N, C-alpha and C positions, 0 to 999 in steps of 0.2 A: 409271160405265157405262150408256151411255142402251139399250135394247133396242130395235132396230128389226122384227124380224119372227122369228116362232117357226113351226116346222113339225114336228107330233106324230102318233108311229102307236104305237099299243100301250102306251101309257106310264098304269099306273093307268085305263085303261076309256076314256082319251081318243086318239080314234084316228081319223085323215085330218084331224086337225085342223091349218088353216093361219089365222094371224092377221097380219097388219102393223099396229105401234102408229105413233100419233100422235108425233110429237116431243117434245111437253107435252100437259097437260090432265089429266084424271080419268080414268081407265079406270072406271067400276064394271063390278063380276061379283057378281050375286043370284043366288041359288034357295032351296032348301031343305035345311036341316039334312043332311047324308051325301050331295048332288049332284053331289061335286068341285067344290065353290068353286074353293077353294085350288091345285087340282093344276095351272094354268098357274103360276101362280108356285114348286109344288115341280119341276114340269118346268124352269125356267131355271136351279135350284138343280142339279138334276141334271146338263144339258146344261154347264154349264163348271166344275162343281166333284165332279163324280161322286159325290155328295150329294143326301140330303133335309133337308129340314127336320123330320121326322118318326124319320129315321133309316133309315127305308123303303127298300127295293130293287127298285125296279121289275122286272118281266117273273121277280122269282123265281128259280131254276133247271130251270123246266120250258122246252120249244121256243117257249112265245110270245116272237117277236122285238116288242124295245121298242127304237123312236129317235127323236130329239129333234135338230133343226138349230135352231141360234140364232144370227141376223147381228145383232150390235152396232153401234155406233159404232167399235170398234177393229180386231174380228175377227168370224169366222164360225167357230162349231163344230159339232160332226156327232159324236154320241155312240150307242153303238150295244151295245146287249146283246143276246143270244140261247144259248141253250142254256148260259146259266149264266156264259158269258164276254162282259166288256166290250171294246166297242174305241174308239178316238177319234183324232179330227184335228181339227186347226184348220188358217186361214189368215187373215195380214195383210187388212184390209178399209180400201183407202184410197180411202175415196169411191162406195162400189162398184165397183171395180177388185180383184179379188182374188189375194193374192200367197202364193204356200206359205212357209211359213218354212223353216230349215235341216232337212235328216232328222236325226230323234233315235232314238240305239239301241233305247230301250226308253217304253212309256206314260207311262213314271214320266219321266220326264226331257219327253217333252212336256208335258205335267200341269204339273209346276214353270215349265216357258218359259211358257209361258199366265198362270199367274198369277203372271208376273212383269208381266205387263198386265194384269190382270184383279183383282187383289188375293188376299189369303184369305178363304177362304169363311168362317170366322168374324169377323172383321173388316168381314164386307159385310152378314153377318147382324145384329151388332149396333149397324150406321149405316143399313141400307136396311130390312128388315125388322121388322115389329110387328104382335102376338099382342095379343089379350086378355089373356090367362094374362102378357104381357110389360108392360102397360100398369099392373096392380094390383101385379103382382110388387116395384116400385120402393118402393109403399105401403106395403102390408103388411110387407114383408120387417121382421126385426129392426137393430137399430143395428149391429151390426157385419156382416151379411149386405147390409145397404148398402152399405157402405163397400165390400165387396168386390165386388158388383154395380156401382157405379161406377169402380171398377178393369179390372173386364172390358171395360166400355165403351169407357175410356180407351188399355183394350190395351197397359195399366202391365206384366203379366204377362208384358210382353219384358223387362220389368228383371230379371225373375227368372232367366231362362236368362243374360242377361248376369252376371247378379251369382250366381247359379251358378262360371259360366264363371271369375270374376275371383276367387271364396275356392277354385278350383278351383286354378285357377293360384298366387294368393298362397300356398294349404298348399304344393303342389310345389316353388316357391321360397323358402316357409322351413324345408323338406326340404334340399333341397339345399341352403339357406345352412349346416345344420348340417351336414352332410354337407363342403363347405365349409372349415369352422371347425375340427370333426374333423383334417380329411387338412392344416388349414394348422398344428393343433397338433404333428397326427406330424412332419411334416415340419419340423417348431421342432426339436420332439426328433431327431430325423435331422442334422438342422444344431450341436445342440449337442452330439454324439455326433463328427461329424468332428472338430469343434474342441478337444474334448477331446483324443482318438487325434492331431491335428498337436501339439497343445501337448506329447503327451507324446514325441513324434517330434522336437522339439527340442529336449524336455531331454535324449533322449541325445543327440544331434547333440552339444550344449553340452558335456557330461558326456564325449565320446570324447578331445577335445583335441586338440592338433595330435600328427600321427604320424610316424612318421620315415621319411626315403626310402626306399624299399624297392632302392631301386639302390645307392643309399651301401652299406646294410645287407648285400646280393648279393658286393659287391663286398668289403667286409670279409671278410665269411666266405669268400669265396673265396682270399684270403687268407691266411686261418686255417687252409683245407685244406691250401694249398701248403705253408706253416708247417709244421704238422703232419705232414703227407709228408716233410718235409726231416728232420724234427725225429729219425720214426720210421727213418729210411733211419740218420742218423748213432747213433741206438741199437741200430739190428741192427749196423753195422761192430764198434761198441764192444763191444758183445755178444759177435763173434765174436773181435773182440784178447783181450777176456778169457778167454775158453773156449780160448786160444790160450794164454795167461799162464800160465791156471791147470795148463795139460795139462805146460805146462813146467817148473813150478813140482813138481810132482809127481812129473815124471819126472828132475828134480835131485834131488829128495827121495831116491826110488828107488837112485838111485846112492850118494847118500850113505852110505844102508841099506848097500848093497850093498858099498861100502871098508871101513864102520863093521867089519861081517864080516869082511872082512880082517884087520884091525887084530886081533882076536880071536884070529884063528886066528895070528897068527906070534906073539902072546904065548905058542903050544904048541909053538914052533920047526916048524912046520909051514908046508907051500908053503900058502900062501890058496886056490890054483888046483886043484895035484892031494891036496894033502895031505900029500906025503912032509916025511920030515925034514929039516929045509936046517942048511947051517952056520953060525953068527953074524953071520959078513959078510955073506954072500947075505940075511939076514933083517934087517937091517938098510940094506940097500939097497932093500928092498921096502917098511919103513915110511917109508924117505922120500920113494919112490913114491909112495906110498898116503896119508901126508902132504898129499906136493903134491897132489894131486891132490884129496884131500880140501877143501884152503884153494880150488882154484881153485872147486869143486863149491860149495863152501858161499860166498865173493861172487857166486858167479853165481845162487846160492839169493837171497842179499840184493837182489841186484839187482831178478830177478824178482818175489819179492815184493812189494817197493815199487811196480814194476810194476803189479800186478796192482791193489794196493789205489789206487793211481794212477787204473789205470783203470774200477775199482768205484765210484771215488767220481763220475767221470765218466758213468760208467751210471745212478748213480741221479740225479745234476744232469738228465743227459738227458730219463728216465724218467720223472721230474718235471715238466720244461718240455712232454711231450708230454702229461702229463695236464693240464695247464695250457692248452694248447691245445685238445684235446678240450674238455673242459669248457667253454671257451673261445665252443668253436663249436657246442656244447650249446646253450648260453645263447644266442647270437646266432642262431643257427636256429629256437629259439624263439620269441625276439622277431621272428623276420620273419614264422612262421605267424601267431601274435598278432597283426602288423600286416597283415596281405595277409587275415585272417577280419574285421578291422575297417575294413578297405576295405569290404570285400564287403557287413559288416553296411551301413557309413557308405553305400554304392551303394543297396541294397537298402530300406534308410532312405529313403533322398533319392528313388528311384522310388515307393513308395509315399507319401509325402510329396505330393508331385505329382497322384499317384492319388487322394488327398484333398484336396486342394486344388481339383482337378477339378472331384472331387464336389460338394464343398461351394460351389465358385461354381454351378454349375448346380443343385442345391437351394434356393441361393438366389436366381436367379434367376426357378424356378418359382414359390417364393415370393413374389415380386415381384407374377408373375405371377397366380398365386390372389389373392394381396391384392387387386387390382386387377381380376377376377373378382369377390369377396366383395363391393369396393365397388362397383361396379356390382349387380351382383345384390340388394344391401342397397337400393341405391335404385329398383330394381324392385319389390322387398316395401314398401318405404316407400309407394312411388306406389299399390300395386295395393292396400294397406291403408287409402289415400282413398279408391280408387275404392269399394273393398267399401262404404267406412263412404258415399259419397254414392248406394254402389246399393243400399243395404237401404231396410228401411222406412221407417225415421228419415230416409232422407236424400230425394233429387231426386223420389222416387216422391211420400212426404208433401207435397213442394211443388208435385207436378203435380195431385195430388188436390187439395190445400185452395183451388190457382188455377181447377180445374175445376168442385169445391163453390159458387166464388162466381159462377162462370159458368152452372152450370147451374142455379142458383137465381135470377138472374136473367133468366132465358130462359126457365125456367119461369113467372116470375112475369110475364112479357111475354106468354106462351100464356094462362096464366089470367084474368090482367086483359080476354081476349077474349072467355072464355068463360063468367064471372062477375066482377063489379066489386067484391064483398063480402069475397072472401077473398083471400089470401095465404102465400104459402109461405118459411117460416124452414130453413134448413138450418146444422145447426153441429158443425164435427167436432169430435170430441171422446177422450181418452184417458181411459181406467179402468182399473183391474185387478181384475183376473178371475183366480181361481185363483194368486194369486202370479203373473203375469205382466202386462205392459202391454200394453193392447187398443186398437188404434183403432177410434171409431166414428162413425157419421154419423148424426145424429138429426133427427127432422122434426117440426117444429113447426106446428100452423095457425093463423094471427090471420083474426079475422071470422067465427067461424063453430065450434060444436059447443062453446059456453061454453066454451072454456079445455082441454077434458078431450081432446082433438086431433084427431087422425087419422079414429080409430073410434068420434066421438060426431057427425060428420057426418052429412048426410042421405044415401043412399045417391046423389042427383044432384051432390050437391055431391063426394062422394068422386070418382066419375067420372069427373068434370070437374076435379077434385086429379089423378089418375092419368093422365087423358089431356095436360096442360101438364108434368105431369113427365116423361111418353112420348116428346113433342115437345121436350121439353130436354134429353135425355136421347140424343135423335137428332142434333140439333144437336153437344152436344156430343162426340157418337162419328165425328159427320161433320168436324168440326173435326181429330178426334184421329186419324182414320183416312186422310183426305185424297179419300174419297169422295164423290161427288157421283154425281147422277143419278137414276133413277126409285127412287122408295119407296114400299111397298108393306103396307097396313096392315090385318089379317086378324080380320073381327068387333071389331076397335075399339074402337069407335066407338055397336056397337046398344044399349047399355045405357043411354043417354043420352035424357032425357027432349025433349019439344017446341023447351022453349029452347033447352038443348042443342044439339040436331040442326040447331036455323040460326045458332046460334053457331060450331057444327064445318064447318060448309060454308064460311060466309065464310073460316074459315081453310084447310081446303081451297084452296078458289080462288084464295088468294094463295101457297100453297106449291106447285099446280100451274102458277101463270104459267111460270115455266122448267124444266120438269122433268114426267116423266109420273108421276103418284101412280096405285097401283091399289089401289082401294078395295073388300075384298072383305065383303059383308052380307048379312045377311037381314031388314035394317031397311028394310021400303020406301019408309016415310016420308023417309028416311037418301036411299035410293036415287031415290027422285024429286028431292028438293030439291037434290042435289049437280047444277052443270052439267058432265054427262059428255061427254067428247069421241068415247067408244065404250064403249053397254053390252053388257054378259054374259049371258046366265040358263045358268041350268044347268040340267038336264044337256045339253051341249054337242050 
């Protein structure tokens, strides 16, 4: 981001300030402490991102209006705050021709669209803006803090969110895999249960065996019922004949008894009818008639008795036939009912088996689909596991840091050789055990000074040269990592340098500013006068 022009009103005491910047060269801002030398840098930050390096809010919540307009080689931005409320708008800059972007529903959406062009605030600060505290921070940091600072400069914290999302997806995938496995087990249990029930139905069908033809049985029963009706009719007829014959026998026996009484009466010479005395010759005639009648009745009685006996035997036989026919009908009807029941059960069993087979087929299809889904999810979980391994602190991040560490050492030593010839820097990544945990660190070793006792044993001038070299090296690494180029800002970074250091850093700044704008904030007059500035600004404005 190349800064071209700024207009400031009511920003931290900077009021009615307008300045057009050159495209390259050094801009030196000087003044006493507390006179607002860093205000221009803060105004640039606030105009673009709505944030300041020190975290202050311009204008506060009072009624004072604060407005900053900033033109870069890509956009024109204006941000205003009044009565505790902030408004912002921006346009594209096409070589001095400004074009409105699309309408944004909220200021947050407008800011997000702007940052897609100018970049993230944190990355810009790490790669473009350096203060005196930044210069010494890396040198004085602990080995563990030094590692964290390099990760911040590299922006590898982006791996954290990716790693977190990956772990979240991985855990979700594992959870879903467990659910699918449980679902698969339940499905297999259901399929086994269905198979067992189908097997039971098949055994039942096998045990049923062949069944009689119901139509044949119905015909047989119909014939038996006809035979039974006919036999019943014959029994009725024979029973009537038996009753008639028995009545005739009784009648004949009554007559025989009456003739026998007549014989007794004749024995006393009495008339068997009127009981009067009769003559002997008449008695003999009457006796002859009685004997003749008795003989005829006896013969008839014998005949009737024989007929009755024959009819009784016939009746018994017919009754036995009826009983047999009735029993046969009963057994046949029972058999028919059994066949009907078996047929009904067989149909119900067949229907149930079909339903079970259909359910089994559906469950098996679902099991195949579930298996495919489980296999696909397992592949995804495996990939996520590998990605999580790559994204963790032992994966690609460690590789990025290792590569950057080598680049930082080379860059810092290149700058340090310009500032002093007798010192060199060695940076080494180490893994140590701390409180039972593995911790990655970056140690700083100094060669050529301090008697082998490290950074703290150097003179103050040597330490500042090392600080500046490391800071410039970190800037180069941050620029490469973030992709940001354009203006660089140094806020009182070089003020502690001695005269030799000032001369050396002037050469360095002259080289850096050949292709970009470089802001140097300082209250060191020697440094300010030595820098071949294209623009000098003195505070208060």
